[in-house]
N, C-alpha and C positions, 0 to 999 in steps of 0.2 A: 503493497503500500504505500503513496507518494503523499503525504502530505506537504510536503519541501513548496509546492505554488501558493500557501493559503499563508502568505509573507508576515499577515500580520495576529495570527491565530496562537492567543495567549492559553487556552484549554484544550487538553485534544480525553477526553474519556473515554477507554475502550473495558470497559469494570463491563462483566459476566459476557461477553464477546463470542466466548470458544473459541479465544487465538489461541494457538499454542505454539508459535514460530513468528516475532516481530521483528528475527533479523537483521530482515529488507527491508522493512519502514525506511522512510525518509520525515525527519521530519525536520519544521522552519525552526532556524534558529531563536525566534522569536516569541517560543515555547516556551514557559514558566511552569505550566503544570500538567504533568503526566499520571494520568491514572488508568492503572496496568492490572487491577485486582479483581481474588474471583473468578479468572480465567483457567483457562489449560493450559500456559503457557511451563518453558520445560528448562528454559536459561535464562537468559539477560546478558551474559557475555556474548560480548559482540556488536551489540548493539547502541550506535551512534545517539546517544544522546546532543541536546541541543549545548551547544555552550552556553543559555544562563540560566539552563533550566534549573526551577527552585523548588518544587513539590515532585517527591518521587512514588509512587503505589502502586508496587508488583506485588503485595498483600496479600497471600489467601489464594498462593500460585505453586506449582510444583517445582520452581526451583530450590534445589535446597542448599544450594550455597552461592555465595557473592563473591567469593574468587574469584579474579580477575577481571573482575569489571570495572569498563572505567568511566565512572562517575564522573562530573564535568565537576570543576570546583566549585563554581557557582551555588552545590546543592544545598538547602538550609533544614527541609522537612522531608523524611527518607520515614516510609511507612512501611518497615521490613518484619514486622507479624509473620507467626510461623513461615521464615525463610532460617532454616538453621544459617547460624554466622558467625565467623569471631570477630571480637570485636575491632580486631585491627584490620578488617577487611576494609572498615569503613573509617579510615581514621586518615585514610591519605589519599588522597585523588590521584588521577592518572596525570597529573604537574607533580607530585608531590611535597604539594603544598599541604598549608595545615587545613583541614577541613573547617569553616565556622557552622556546624551545623544547631540550631534554637532549638528546633523542637525532633524531637526520638521517637520512634514506635518501635520500640522490640519483643511485642511479647509472642508468646507459648516459644519462648526454647527451651530447650531441654538444662540446657550448661550455659552462662552467660558466663566471659572468663574475661575479665576489663582490669588487669596486671602487668598489660603494655599499650594499654589505651588511654591517654588523658582526655579524651571524647566528654567525659563529664566535668570536667571542667569547665565547660564553656557553655556546658545546658542551658535552656530557661525549661523545656518541655519533657519529661519526660516519661514514656509510657514502658513498664515493665511487665504487664499482665499474665499471669499464669507461668512465670519464670521458674529455676530457679539457681539461682547464686552459686556459681564454684568457688567462690574464695570472696575474700574480704575486699569493699569497699567503700570508697566514702561521694557522697555528691557534694559539688563541686556551689561556690556562693553564689553565686549568678541563679540559680533555678531559683524558678518560683511556682510550679507546679510537677508534683512527683505525684506517678500513680504504680502501685506495687501491688495489687489488687490478684489476693488466690496466689502469690507464690512464696516459694521457698526462702528466707532467707537467712537461713540457722548457721550461716558460715559467715555472719556480720555484717554489717551495712551501718554507716554513719550519716545520720542525718542535720546532726545539730547543728554542722557549718553552715546550714542551708536557711542565715538570715532574711534573705527575701525572700523564700518560701511563703506564699498565698493560697495555693491548692493543696491540700492530702487527702490520698485516697490509700487509704490500705485493707 
């Protein structure tokens, strides 16, 4: 599918579309929201994401990893619910610049290991519903919203330094 000719397009929602492969899709560089949720997509590796993409939602699909995916450095709001990831996979962009992710959804993770990840320091909003933490971690002082419902955080968690926290869901 070729969306590239829609030069002013800001949002594409392909949710519930039954698509299985989007590697050959062409998106315009003007696109800043891409919703691929609840389809049959097996991989997002090799997808050429728009240069200014801010929000990406491939959640509830069949990719079981995002290792090797070339995310644009402008990505601020990835929804990676029910996709098995390593926190290091999303810490660096394809340009090896630090991501400036503001909102992150990581629900449904069997194990989350944030030991190598400084990502938590800059987040404003984090959702970890139905997750199991594999190590102790603490959240950064910029965090305003934290959702940790139905989680196993027996390995440790610190929310004591979240002075700006406004919303807490446990």
